Steps between C-alpha positions, in 0.01 A plus 500: 500500500299369204308273740211637705698399810826659379496798735427267792800289400719813488378582852587145608853542366543830684366350823762223479785730399549357153491650153159497333682414176656194667157385611353564155786307339428203725136509397597513132739207535261285701167542322519797263302669781202271452324375812509131414429186698734208539560297185741261334564299816611805697321627808614858439217745441419868470667782311826434686471117478554416865444160657279494809779454755714779355202732471396434861851556635549814291165664572555436871849646468365802315244571775768457767732734308230765448187450709331796328416271208290255704176687428553506125565134424273202437553255785592135468595319181227689312748789496723305265243545224456870576786665306511806726538279807742258335710804402578558870618141536708518181650836599595356838653198325708730278617691807603178672667373183706820469601487867597133461720587202671773701564258786612195301673632188734769378199695369464816706214670313283225345335570168177361359710244310681394818179468701336312212743214563372460855132550409526243220735241649441547875702616797709182506665530158387842372791687661747265327335570163499876561868498594614254229700579190323502164676178394380293799253222424159573650407133544814440706433805716131431560486121501178517299397206283465528123121530532526765773743695286269467199215645708725803548589521130846353556692184408770299674761684293369852572745743653434772752582751225231353275249518786599863567462587131148357499401716797665813358334446161160468666532797736748727327838589646372816671261298711721193545783709645285721720557454873233326705528674835388860532 
């Protein structure tokens, strides 16, 4: 809410049926809620650091899920650099991530921490990370290279528990364990 687009982001979360705190936590983790362009070899951009293909799929999904939003978003890829518009795409992504976790894991009521695994590591391996034990090796679960892990603040010896601790320390346990779906 400290951003001039904060209330619009809260509206985006509500329109997608997700917690505004979950959406805010994603923004904090991705860019510290700064609307930044792609850098460091990544093509991810915006406050929610989405790549073009993910943004396009998610904003289209968001409009299909709730057509009432179509008049309040910036069309095309320009919307990715409009935080209020990108918030709809990110909120839809969080919704889909939570539903994926419910369908593919033993997690019945996904938390921000659970959904973070899918948002960060993708739909292919994110559910395995979310459902893993703290002692499991994150490199083994994700198949990421040492440089990819380093870009995520991890090493080849990092455990899921260490990754979880990093997220909890950044967001606080109250936010990390809040449920995503409303």
